[in-house]
TORNU-348814 format. One line per field, with one value per residue (C-alpha): x, y, z; residue in three letters. Coordinates in Angstrom, 3 decimals, padded with zeros to 6 digits. Layout:
X [X/...];
Y [Y/...];
Z [Z/...];
aa [ALA/...];
//
This chain:
X [106.845/106.152/103.558/104.514/103.479/102.667/102.782/101.000/103.280/102.692/099.859/100.021/099.018/096.884/094.972/098.030/100.143/103.466/104.987/103.561/104.703/108.271/107.672/109.001/106.528/108.482/111.119/113.956/112.354/110.330/107.610/104.218/105.480/108.314/105.819/103.832/106.984/108.096/104.689/104.779/108.209/107.095/103.901/105.776/105.841/108.880/109.072/108.007/107.372/107.010/104.869/106.245/106.401/109.573/109.920/110.576/112.208/115.688/114.684/112.448/115.199/117.699/115.451/114.712/117.587/119.019/117.340/115.723/117.027/118.832/115.480/113.197/113.553/112.855/111.791/110.487/108.079/106.964/103.393/103.615/100.701/101.452/101.694/099.029/097.628/097.467/099.154/095.872/094.617/097.684/096.673/098.143/096.707/098.772/096.675/097.582/095.105/094.300/094.995/093.829/096.249/099.013/098.476/098.518/101.856/103.361/102.360/105.908/107.290/104.779/104.250/102.857/099.821/100.143/098.634/098.108/098.239/098.487/101.792/100.220/097.910/098.832/097.167/098.383/100.081/096.845/095.906/099.203/098.995/095.494/096.531/099.470/097.279/094.767/097.393/099.159/096.100/093.028/093.990/093.442/092.300/088.673/089.143/090.518/090.087/089.916/090.832/087.821/088.197/085.561/084.313/084.591/088.262/089.071/087.816/089.778/089.222/090.373/087.893/085.634/086.828/085.680/085.238/084.112/081.490/081.502/078.224/078.553/076.482/076.015/079.409/081.296/081.708/081.787/078.659/079.486/081.531/079.449/081.573/080.504/082.018/082.149/081.927/082.342/081.083/078.213/076.557/077.889/076.838/078.679/077.066/077.816/076.505/074.638/072.766/072.613/071.179/072.811/072.555/073.618/075.794/076.442/079.714/080.736/080.324/083.174/085.045/087.806/091.117/092.548/094.173/093.544/094.746/094.995/096.045/098.359/095.674/094.043/096.529/094.954/091.506/092.901/094.493/091.300/089.226/091.740/091.932/088.139/088.243/090.673/088.666/085.548/087.296/090.147/088.300/087.787/091.047/089.606/088.497/090.384/090.603/090.212/090.815/087.100/086.299/088.359/086.816/083.268/083.833/085.528/082.564/080.040/081.153/079.327/082.126/084.392/084.422/086.136/086.312/085.959/088.385/087.769/090.728/090.877/093.583/093.130/093.725/095.299/096.664/097.435/094.568/095.192/098.346/096.589/096.496/100.298/100.610/097.973/099.869/103.070/101.262/099.682/103.079/104.603/101.863/102.530/106.256/105.607/103.364/106.075/104.496/107.428/111.033/112.248/114.115/112.667/115.812/118.605];
Y [094.444/092.072/093.121/094.387/093.035/095.702/094.406/096.340/095.996/099.241/098.050/098.300/094.659/095.778/092.531/090.347/092.402/092.416/092.933/089.766/090.943/090.021/087.015/083.674/080.828/078.575/076.025/078.352/081.448/082.336/084.929/084.669/087.353/085.054/082.491/085.162/086.451/082.916/082.256/085.637/084.979/081.570/083.075/085.745/088.988/091.113/093.459/093.610/096.913/096.952/099.661/100.164/102.736/104.741/104.077/100.372/100.601/099.807/096.575/095.591/096.021/094.264/091.207/091.095/093.002/091.071/087.784/087.485/090.570/088.292/086.759/089.793/093.577/095.016/098.515/100.205/103.083/104.705/105.373/108.637/110.522/113.789/112.298/113.767/115.735/119.520/121.411/123.019/119.565/118.587/117.112/115.081/111.940/108.793/106.126/105.445/106.738/103.211/100.793/103.108/105.770/103.137/102.244/105.931/106.367/103.818/105.719/106.965/103.414/101.640/102.293/098.956/096.770/095.606/093.472/094.498/092.063/092.149/091.190/088.910/086.803/083.534/083.570/080.408/079.810/079.567/083.139/084.557/082.595/083.917/087.451/087.428/086.024/088.824/091.567/090.408/089.733/091.634/094.550/098.044/101.479/100.323/096.787/095.837/092.653/091.184/087.633/086.084/083.524/081.088/082.399/079.172/078.917/082.243/081.808/081.641/079.047/081.560/084.379/086.291/087.881/090.704/089.970/091.901/089.725/090.250/090.819/090.012/090.016/087.094/087.795/087.764/091.523/093.182/095.078/095.801/094.630/094.287/094.476/091.886/091.941/089.253/086.325/082.814/079.247/078.159/074.745/073.999/077.343/080.601/083.572/087.182/089.449/092.634/094.633/091.620/089.450/086.370/086.321/083.340/083.898/081.141/079.394/079.449/083.225/084.989/087.329/089.869/089.183/092.432/090.836/093.404/093.742/097.293/099.279/102.181/104.643/103.850/106.196/109.330/108.237/107.343/110.762/112.572/110.567/110.901/114.671/114.699/112.263/114.181/117.418/115.386/113.117/115.128/115.454/111.686/110.001/106.560/107.328/105.298/105.545/101.906/100.318/099.377/103.111/103.408/100.259/101.382/104.738/103.078/100.830/103.653/104.522/101.831/101.739/100.257/096.719/094.854/091.137/088.775/085.946/082.871/080.994/077.464/078.443/077.933/081.207/081.343/084.134/085.381/087.540/086.357/085.092/081.769/081.395/081.086/077.315/076.592/078.681/076.794/073.482/074.501/075.515/072.229/070.295/072.225/071.503/067.809/067.655/069.211/072.624/074.431/073.441/073.073/076.357/078.848/080.846/078.321];
Z [079.539/082.408/085.012/088.461/091.853/094.444/098.036/100.779/103.798/105.692/107.940/111.692/112.315/115.267/115.828/115.382/117.760/115.879/112.444/110.916/107.478/108.408/110.657/109.455/108.940/106.556/107.633/106.600/108.073/104.973/105.452/103.787/101.391/100.344/099.096/097.267/095.582/094.700/093.082/091.334/089.801/088.542/087.121/085.155/087.139/086.354/089.318/092.954/094.737/098.515/100.075/103.583/106.354/106.607/110.327/109.817/106.383/107.682/109.424/106.494/103.926/106.187/106.343/102.619/101.035/098.109/099.008/095.588/093.764/091.299/090.352/090.072/090.100/093.567/094.582/097.742/098.239/101.468/102.492/104.400/105.906/104.096/100.605/098.292/101.265/100.947/103.776/104.789/105.815/107.827/111.197/114.033/112.445/113.114/111.382/107.714/105.142/103.915/101.100/098.323/099.515/099.711/096.060/095.121/096.927/094.524/091.386/090.736/090.785/088.525/084.812/083.654/084.443/088.028/090.755/094.372/097.297/101.083/102.673/105.264/103.073/101.383/097.972/096.218/092.872/090.856/091.787/090.500/087.260/086.601/087.506/085.075/082.307/082.798/083.088/079.929/077.797/078.963/081.189/079.806/080.935/080.966/082.269/085.672/087.701/091.166/092.151/093.879/096.668/097.891/101.216/103.200/102.157/103.834/107.400/110.647/113.358/115.953/115.593/113.269/110.038/107.803/104.114/101.075/099.379/095.615/093.805/090.088/086.918/084.517/082.929/086.252/086.176/089.570/090.529/094.157/097.122/100.268/103.406/105.980/109.447/112.122/109.690/111.088/110.799/112.983/112.879/109.409/107.965/107.303/109.024/109.821/112.536/111.774/114.418/116.770/113.988/112.454/108.654/106.565/103.511/100.921/101.728/098.044/097.746/095.966/098.292/097.930/099.680/098.296/095.235/092.505/088.914/087.574/084.546/085.566/084.485/087.831/089.523/088.053/089.216/092.653/093.059/092.039/094.518/097.348/096.915/097.320/100.241/102.470/103.004/103.784/106.284/107.768/111.077/111.368/112.466/111.687/108.126/105.508/101.742/100.698/097.297/096.977/096.995/093.815/092.333/093.082/091.417/088.431/087.592/087.979/084.451/082.472/079.905/082.604/083.998/086.801/086.127/089.078/088.341/090.472/091.883/093.214/095.702/099.418/101.225/104.646/106.775/110.254/111.392/114.963/116.656/117.168/113.369/113.176/113.881/111.237/108.688/109.476/109.119/105.786/104.409/105.585/103.774/100.563/100.860/101.491/098.411/096.243/095.657/097.295/098.001/101.595/101.239/098.743/097.962/098.537];
aa [MET/LYS/PRO/THR/LEU/LEU/ILE/LEU/ALA/ALA/GLY/MET/ALA/SER/ARG/TYR/GLY/SER/GLN/LYS/GLN/THR/GLU/GLY/PHE/GLY/PRO/SER/GLY/GLU/THR/ILE/MET/ASP/TYR/SER/ILE/TYR/ASP/ALA/ILE/LYS/ALA/GLY/PHE/GLY/LYS/VAL/VAL/PHE/ILE/ILE/ARG/LYS/ASP/PHE/ALA/GLU/SER/PHE/LYS/GLU/LYS/PHE/GLY/SER/LYS/PHE/SER/ASP/LYS/ILE/GLU/VAL/ASP/TYR/VAL/TYR/GLN/GLN/LEU/ASN/MET/PHE/VAL/ASP/ASN/GLN/TYR/ALA/THR/ASP/ARG/THR/LYS/PRO/TRP/GLY/THR/GLY/HIS/ALA/VAL/LEU/CYS/ALA/SER/SER/ALA/VAL/ASN/GLU/PRO/PHE/ALA/VAL/ILE/ASN/ALA/ASP/ASP/PHE/TYR/GLY/ALA/ASP/ALA/PHE/ILE/LYS/ALA/VAL/THR/PHE/LEU/ASN/GLN/ASN/CYS/ASN/ALA/ASN/THR/HIS/ALA/ILE/ILE/GLY/TYR/GLN/LEU/ASP/LYS/THR/LEU/SER/GLU/ASN/GLY/THR/VAL/SER/ARG/GLY/VAL/CYS/GLN/THR/ASP/ALA/ASN/ASN/ASN/LEU/ILE/ALA/ILE/ASN/GLU/ARG/THR/LYS/ILE/TYR/GLN/LYS/GLU/GLY/LYS/VAL/VAL/TYR/GLU/GLU/GLN/ASP/GLU/LEU/ILE/GLU/VAL/PRO/SER/ASN/SER/SER/VAL/SER/MET/ASN/PHE/TRP/CYS/PHE/HIS/PRO/SER/VAL/PHE/SER/LEU/SER/GLU/LYS/LEU/PHE/LEU/GLU/PHE/VAL/PRO/ASN/ASN/VAL/ALA/ASN/PRO/LYS/ALA/GLU/PHE/PHE/ILE/PRO/ILE/ILE/ALA/ASP/ASN/PHE/ILE/LYS/ASP/LEU/SER/ASN/THR/ILE/LYS/VAL/ILE/ALA/THR/SER/SER/GLN/TRP/PHE/GLY/VAL/THR/TYR/LYS/GLU/ASP/ALA/PRO/GLY/VAL/GLN/GLN/SER/ILE/ARG/GLN/LEU/ILE/ASN/SER/GLY/VAL/TYR/PRO/GLU/SER/LEU/TRP/ALA];
//
C-alpha cells in the first residue's frame, strides 16, 4: 500500500493576512500545495488528504476539485474545535487546537504510513523522495521520522521566523526540538533573540519545517495526549497542541526513535506578504531549469 500525504491547510494565516494556502504562485495559477502534490505523486505517494476548516471547505474544494483526482486519490477532513473534546470542556474558543489536533482529526481517513506537511511551505522533490523511501522501508510503530532542513535555507528576507532546531544523537535520532523565535541573519551570522539577548545558532543546524513521517499507530498516542492536554489548557485560548508535543512524548520511551532525515532541498514559503514575489521567482527558476513543467496539470 502506498503511503498517504496529509496536508495541513486549516491555519488562519494570521501573519500573511489572507488564505495563502489557495493563492496562486505558479504561471498557471498553481499554489504551493500544487507543487508539493506534484512532487508527492512523482515520489510514489498514493493518496492526499487535506485537513481544512469547514467554513472555507466549499471554496477550497472548488479551487482544487478534480484538478489531479485522476492522478492520486483525494480526500478531505475537517478540523473542528469540538472534535475529541469532551462536552464538559466546551468553550467559546475560536483558535484551532493546533497541528497535533489537526493530525488527530485525520485519523479516520488514514490507515497506512503517512507524511504530514504544511500547505504553505515549498519542500522540494528530494524531501518527498526521502519521505517515501522511509515510509515504505523503515517506518513502523516504534520508528518515525522528520525531514530536516538546513537552517540558513529556511530564512525570510522580510522578517524574523520561528524554527524548531533539531538536537540529534550520533545516529541522527531526534533527542529534542528546541523552538527558537525571532531568527534572522545579521552580519553574516544566523541569530535569534531571547530575553533581549542575541544568540548565534550554526547556520547548518537541522530544523523542522513540519514535514513528519508517521506510522498510523501515532493516532492512539495523539488521542491519549490530547485528552490530557485539553483539561489542563481549556482556560488558555492561546494554548495549542502541536505535533512536537506528540514527538517528544513518543521518544521518551527509549524503545522508540524519530529519525532526522536531511534533505538537500531549498525551502521557501510565504510567512509575510513580501515573500510572495520571491516565491514566484523561485518557482520560475525551477521551471526554467526543467524541474517543473510550465503548467503542472495540463
